[in-house]
A tleap script that builds the chain and sets N, CA, C and O, in Angstrom:
source leaprc.protein.ff14SB
mol = sequence {
  NMET GLN ALA ALA HIE VAL ARG ALA THR ALA
  ILE PRO SER PHE THR THR ALA LEU ARG ALA
  VAL GLU ALA VAL LEU LEU GLY SER GLY GLN
  ARG THR ALA ARG ARG ASN ALA TRP THR SER
  VAL LEU GLU ASP ARG HIE ARG ALA ARG GLU
  ARG ARG GLU ALA GLN HIE VAL LEU GLU ALA
  VAL ALA THR ARG ALA PRO GLN ALA CTHR
}
set mol.1.N position { 78.124 -145.582 11.127 }
set mol.1.CA position { 77.402 -146.762 10.720 }
set mol.1.C position { 75.915 -146.515 10.946 }
set mol.1.O position { 75.498 -146.086 12.021 }
set mol.2.N position { 75.130 -146.791 9.922 }
set mol.2.CA position { 73.692 -146.582 10.014 }
set mol.2.C position { 73.009 -147.829 10.571 }
set mol.2.O position { 73.441 -148.956 10.332 }
set mol.3.N position { 71.917 -147.592 11.328 }
set mol.3.CA position { 71.145 -148.709 11.866 }
set mol.3.C position { 70.307 -149.308 10.751 }
set mol.3.O position { 69.724 -148.591 9.938 }
set mol.4.N position { 70.256 -150.604 10.725 }
set mol.4.CA position { 69.459 -151.294 9.713 }
set mol.4.C position { 67.983 -151.186 10.090 }
set mol.4.O position { 67.614 -151.314 11.258 }
set mol.5.N position { 67.166 -150.953 9.097 }
set mol.5.CA position { 65.729 -150.892 9.331 }
set mol.5.C position { 65.182 -152.312 9.400 }
set mol.5.O position { 65.470 -153.158 8.553 }
set mol.6.N position { 64.405 -152.534 10.407 }
set mol.6.CA position { 63.785 -153.846 10.582 }
set mol.6.C position { 62.293 -153.687 10.350 }
set mol.6.O position { 61.643 -152.844 10.967 }
set mol.7.N position { 61.772 -154.485 9.476 }
set mol.7.CA position { 60.335 -154.424 9.173 }
set mol.7.C position { 59.667 -155.654 9.776 }
set mol.7.O position { 60.060 -156.789 9.510 }
set mol.8.N position { 58.660 -155.405 10.586 }
set mol.8.CA position { 57.914 -156.496 11.193 }
set mol.8.C position { 56.650 -156.727 10.372 }
set mol.8.O position { 55.874 -155.804 10.126 }
set mol.9.N position { 56.465 -157.942 9.965 }
set mol.9.CA position { 55.243 -158.271 9.242 }
set mol.9.C position { 54.430 -159.230 10.105 }
set mol.9.O position { 54.966 -160.137 10.742 }
set mol.10.N position { 53.147 -159.003 10.105 }
set mol.10.CA position { 52.264 -159.837 10.911 }
set mol.10.C position { 52.135 -161.218 10.281 }
set mol.10.O position { 52.011 -161.350 9.064 }
set mol.11.N position { 52.167 -162.219 11.109 }
set mol.11.CA position { 51.969 -163.589 10.640 }
set mol.11.C position { 50.467 -163.808 10.534 }
set mol.11.O position { 49.739 -163.546 11.491 }
set mol.12.N position { 49.993 -164.279 9.396 }
set mol.12.CA position { 48.538 -164.463 9.250 }
set mol.12.C position { 48.033 -165.518 10.225 }
set mol.12.O position { 48.735 -166.470 10.565 }
set mol.13.N position { 46.817 -165.321 10.656 }
set mol.13.CA position { 46.219 -166.291 11.565 }
set mol.13.C position { 45.957 -167.587 10.807 }
set mol.13.O position { 45.990 -167.626 9.577 }
set mol.14.N position { 45.700 -168.630 11.560 }
set mol.14.CA position { 45.405 -169.925 10.946 }
set mol.14.C position { 44.168 -169.827 10.072 }
set mol.14.O position { 44.126 -170.397 8.982 }
set mol.15.N position { 43.149 -169.098 10.551 }
set mol.15.CA position { 41.914 -168.940 9.776 }
set mol.15.C position { 42.184 -168.230 8.461 }
set mol.15.O position { 41.669 -168.629 7.416 }
set mol.16.N position { 42.985 -167.188 8.510 }
set mol.16.CA position { 43.319 -166.442 7.296 }
set mol.16.C position { 44.059 -167.337 6.308 }
set mol.16.O position { 43.771 -167.323 5.111 }
set mol.17.N position { 45.009 -168.109 6.813 }
set mol.17.CA position { 45.761 -169.019 5.947 }
set mol.17.C position { 44.850 -170.085 5.353 }
set mol.17.O position { 44.965 -170.425 4.176 }
set mol.18.N position { 43.946 -170.607 6.174 }
set mol.18.CA position { 43.024 -171.630 5.693 }
set mol.18.C position { 42.106 -171.077 4.604 }
set mol.18.O position { 41.840 -171.752 3.610 }
set mol.19.N position { 41.629 -169.861 4.793 }
set mol.19.CA position { 40.775 -169.249 3.765 }
set mol.19.C position { 41.540 -169.005 2.473 }
set mol.19.O position { 40.975 -169.127 1.386 }
set mol.20.N position { 42.826 -168.661 2.582 }
set mol.20.CA position { 43.636 -168.454 1.386 }
set mol.20.C position { 43.795 -169.764 0.620 }
set mol.20.O position { 43.684 -169.787 -0.606 }
set mol.21.N position { 44.052 -170.840 1.333 }
set mol.21.CA position { 44.176 -172.154 0.687 }
set mol.21.C position { 42.843 -172.550 0.066 }
set mol.21.O position { 42.795 -173.070 -1.049 }
set mol.22.N position { 41.761 -172.299 0.799 }
set mol.22.CA position { 40.418 -172.608 0.299 }
set mol.22.C position { 40.143 -171.842 -0.992 }
set mol.22.O position { 39.574 -172.393 -1.934 }
set mol.23.N position { 40.543 -170.581 -1.037 }
set mol.23.CA position { 40.310 -169.756 -2.218 }
set mol.23.C position { 41.052 -170.309 -3.426 }
set mol.23.O position { 40.550 -170.250 -4.549 }
set mol.24.N position { 42.246 -170.848 -3.198 }
set mol.24.CA position { 43.034 -171.395 -4.303 }
set mol.24.C position { 42.443 -172.727 -4.782 }
set mol.24.O position { 42.374 -172.987 -5.983 }
set mol.25.N position { 42.023 -173.556 -3.839 }
set mol.25.CA position { 41.571 -174.904 -4.194 }
set mol.25.C position { 40.129 -174.982 -4.674 }
set mol.25.O position { 39.802 -175.818 -5.517 }
set mol.26.N position { 39.274 -174.131 -4.153 }
set mol.26.CA position { 37.853 -174.229 -4.467 }
set mol.26.C position { 37.385 -173.032 -5.278 }
set mol.26.O position { 37.913 -171.928 -5.147 }
set mol.27.N position { 36.409 -173.264 -6.099 }
set mol.27.CA position { 35.781 -172.164 -6.813 }
set mol.27.C position { 34.894 -171.387 -5.856 }
set mol.27.O position { 34.624 -171.848 -4.746 }
set mol.28.N position { 34.442 -170.222 -6.272 }
set mol.28.CA position { 33.656 -169.382 -5.372 }
set mol.28.C position { 32.326 -170.036 -5.008 }
set mol.28.O position { 31.846 -169.858 -3.888 }
set mol.29.N position { 31.723 -170.785 -5.922 }
set mol.29.CA position { 30.462 -171.460 -5.628 }
set mol.29.C position { 30.625 -172.522 -4.560 }
set mol.29.O position { 29.792 -172.632 -3.661 }
set mol.30.N position { 31.682 -173.299 -4.648 }
set mol.30.CA position { 31.946 -174.327 -3.640 }
set mol.30.C position { 32.275 -173.684 -2.295 }
set mol.30.O position { 31.875 -174.185 -1.244 }
set mol.31.N position { 32.992 -172.593 -2.337 }
set mol.31.CA position { 33.360 -171.880 -1.106 }
set mol.31.C position { 32.102 -171.379 -0.403 }
set mol.31.O position { 31.969 -171.511 0.813 }
set mol.32.N position { 31.191 -170.811 -1.165 }
set mol.32.CA position { 29.930 -170.310 -0.601 }
set mol.32.C position { 29.114 -171.457 -0.028 }
set mol.32.O position { 28.552 -171.340 1.061 }
set mol.33.N position { 29.048 -172.567 -0.760 }
set mol.33.CA position { 28.285 -173.722 -0.288 }
set mol.33.C position { 28.878 -174.256 1.007 }
set mol.33.O position { 28.135 -174.625 1.917 }
set mol.34.N position { 30.187 -174.305 1.105 }
set mol.34.CA position { 30.843 -174.805 2.310 }
set mol.34.C position { 30.560 -173.888 3.498 }
set mol.34.O position { 30.277 -174.358 4.599 }
set mol.35.N position { 30.637 -172.591 3.270 }
set mol.35.CA position { 30.347 -171.638 4.355 }
set mol.35.C position { 28.893 -171.729 4.785 }
set mol.35.O position { 28.596 -171.692 5.979 }
set mol.36.N position { 27.985 -171.847 3.827 }
set mol.36.CA position { 26.564 -171.985 4.162 }
set mol.36.C position { 26.315 -173.263 4.958 }
set mol.36.O position { 25.533 -173.264 5.908 }
set mol.37.N position { 26.974 -174.340 4.572 }
set mol.37.CA position { 26.805 -175.603 5.290 }
set mol.37.C position { 27.315 -175.472 6.719 }
set mol.37.O position { 26.671 -175.957 7.648 }
set mol.38.N position { 28.457 -174.828 6.908 }
set mol.38.CA position { 29.008 -174.663 8.246 }
set mol.38.C position { 28.099 -173.772 9.094 }
set mol.38.O position { 27.895 -174.044 10.277 }
set mol.39.N position { 27.559 -172.720 8.501 }
set mol.39.CA position { 26.623 -171.854 9.225 }
set mol.39.C position { 25.400 -172.648 9.655 }
set mol.39.O position { 24.897 -172.467 10.764 }
set mol.40.N position { 24.927 -173.519 8.791 }
set mol.40.CA position { 23.780 -174.362 9.109 }
set mol.40.C position { 24.101 -175.304 10.272 }
set mol.40.O position { 23.265 -175.505 11.153 }
set mol.41.N position { 25.293 -175.876 10.279 }
set mol.41.CA position { 25.710 -176.757 11.371 }
set mol.41.C position { 25.714 -175.993 12.690 }
set mol.41.O position { 25.223 -176.494 13.702 }
set mol.42.N position { 26.265 -174.790 12.681 }
set mol.42.CA position { 26.318 -173.992 13.902 }
set mol.42.C position { 24.919 -173.630 14.394 }
set mol.42.O position { 24.658 -173.652 15.597 }
set mol.43.N position { 24.023 -173.297 13.472 }
set mol.43.CA position { 22.637 -172.978 13.862 }
set mol.43.C position { 21.934 -174.209 14.422 }
set mol.43.O position { 21.179 -174.103 15.388 }
set mol.44.N position { 22.173 -175.376 13.825 }
set mol.44.CA position { 21.576 -176.613 14.336 }
set mol.44.C position { 22.067 -176.905 15.753 }
set mol.44.O position { 21.285 -177.312 16.613 }
set mol.45.N position { 23.354 -176.700 15.993 }
set mol.45.CA position { 23.900 -176.913 17.337 }
set mol.45.C position { 23.263 -175.958 18.344 }
set mol.45.O position { 22.957 -176.339 19.473 }
set mol.46.N position { 23.072 -174.718 17.915 }
set mol.46.CA position { 22.457 -173.718 18.796 }
set mol.46.C position { 21.020 -174.116 19.137 }
set mol.46.O position { 20.612 -174.054 20.297 }
set mol.47.N position { 20.262 -174.524 18.126 }
set mol.47.CA position { 18.878 -174.951 18.368 }
set mol.47.C position { 18.830 -176.191 19.259 }
set mol.47.O position { 17.958 -176.291 20.122 }
set mol.48.N position { 19.738 -177.125 19.068 }
set mol.48.CA position { 19.776 -178.333 19.895 }
set mol.48.C position { 20.079 -177.975 21.348 }
set mol.48.O position { 19.481 -178.537 22.265 }
set mol.49.N position { 20.997 -177.051 21.556 }
set mol.49.CA position { 21.322 -176.619 22.920 }
set mol.49.C position { 20.097 -175.980 23.576 }
set mol.49.O position { 19.808 -176.240 24.744 }
set mol.50.N position { 19.379 -175.143 22.820 }
set mol.50.CA position { 18.175 -174.514 23.368 }
set mol.50.C position { 17.093 -175.547 23.671 }
set mol.50.O position { 16.389 -175.430 24.674 }
set mol.51.N position { 16.957 -176.566 22.803 }
set mol.51.CA position { 15.977 -177.624 23.066 }
set mol.51.C position { 16.322 -178.385 24.337 }
set mol.51.O position { 15.436 -178.686 25.137 }
set mol.52.N position { 17.607 -178.703 24.534 }
set mol.52.CA position { 18.027 -179.404 25.746 }
set mol.52.C position { 17.722 -178.579 26.988 }
set mol.52.O position { 17.232 -179.103 27.988 }
set mol.53.N position { 18.016 -177.281 26.918 }
set mol.53.CA position { 17.737 -176.410 28.063 }
set mol.53.C position { 16.242 -176.352 28.354 }
set mol.53.O position { 15.838 -176.409 29.515 }
set mol.54.N position { 15.423 -176.242 27.323 }
set mol.54.CA position { 13.971 -176.205 27.508 }
set mol.54.C position { 13.476 -177.532 28.078 }
set mol.54.O position { 12.589 -177.547 28.932 }
set mol.55.N position { 14.039 -178.640 27.615 }
set mol.55.CA position { 13.648 -179.953 28.124 }
set mol.55.C position { 13.969 -180.069 29.610 }
set mol.55.O position { 13.166 -180.600 30.377 }
set mol.56.N position { 15.136 -179.575 30.024 }
set mol.56.CA position { 15.507 -179.613 31.441 }
set mol.56.C position { 14.536 -178.792 32.280 }
set mol.56.O position { 14.148 -179.209 33.371 }
set mol.57.N position { 14.149 -177.639 31.778 }
set mol.57.CA position { 13.202 -176.793 32.509 }
set mol.57.C position { 11.860 -177.497 32.626 }
set mol.57.O position { 11.265 -177.517 33.703 }
set mol.58.N position { 11.373 -178.078 31.525 }
set mol.58.CA position { 10.092 -178.772 31.557 }
set mol.58.C position { 10.125 -179.970 32.511 }
set mol.58.O position { 9.162 -180.215 33.237 }
set mol.59.N position { 11.221 -180.704 32.507 }
set mol.59.CA position { 11.351 -181.844 33.414 }
set mol.59.C position { 11.386 -181.384 34.870 }
set mol.59.O position { 10.802 -182.028 35.741 }
set mol.60.N position { 12.070 -180.272 35.131 }
set mol.60.CA position { 12.145 -179.750 36.493 }
set mol.60.C position { 10.768 -179.315 36.976 }
set mol.60.O position { 10.411 -179.554 38.130 }
set mol.61.N position { 10.002 -178.688 36.115 }
set mol.61.CA position { 8.655 -178.245 36.482 }
set mol.61.C position { 7.743 -179.457 36.688 }
set mol.61.O position { 6.935 -179.466 37.616 }
set mol.62.N position { 7.861 -180.461 35.850 }
set mol.62.CA position { 7.011 -181.637 35.933 }
set mol.62.C position { 7.279 -182.466 37.198 }
set mol.62.O position { 6.363 -183.087 37.737 }
set mol.63.N position { 8.504 -182.477 37.660 }
set mol.63.CA position { 8.859 -183.299 38.826 }
set mol.63.C position { 8.685 -182.566 40.143 }
set mol.63.O position { 8.806 -183.169 41.209 }
set mol.64.N position { 8.405 -181.284 40.082 }
set mol.64.CA position { 8.175 -180.524 41.314 }
set mol.64.C position { 6.894 -180.986 41.970 }
set mol.64.O position { 5.896 -181.235 41.294 }
set mol.65.N position { 6.919 -181.099 43.275 }
set mol.65.CA position { 5.704 -181.507 44.005 }
set mol.65.C position { 4.689 -180.381 43.947 }
set mol.65.O position { 5.054 -179.210 44.053 }
set mol.66.N position { 3.425 -180.719 43.782 }
set mol.66.CA position { 2.394 -179.675 43.757 }
set mol.66.C position { 2.333 -178.957 45.106 }
set mol.66.O position { 2.480 -179.565 46.167 }
set mol.67.N position { 2.117 -177.673 45.029 }
set mol.67.CA position { 2.072 -176.870 46.257 }
set mol.67.C position { 0.677 -176.947 46.859 }
set mol.67.O position { -0.328 -176.938 46.147 }
set mol.68.N position { 0.638 -177.025 48.192 }
set mol.68.CA position { -0.658 -177.051 48.887 }
set mol.68.C position { -1.263 -175.655 48.884 }
set mol.68.O position { -0.556 -174.662 49.060 }
set mol.69.N position { -2.554 -175.588 48.687 }
set mol.69.CA position { -3.223 -174.281 48.681 }
set mol.69.C position { -4.044 -174.099 49.913 }
set mol.69.O position { -4.680 -173.059 50.083 }
savepdb mol mol.pdb
quit
């Protein structure tokens, strides 16, 4: 009796599946616009985080007592 060959196929990730559905539903122009918009959102979040950090530093410096000379 011969052993049956078992083939393992990788299950696509959620992101891969989502992109496949996106490709079917949207045209390439809409897909590009959506990706550009998401990239813009991520960049805005990054800039906002940096602004908050800079604001905290400025507030910390402003509230520090002046040093005696």
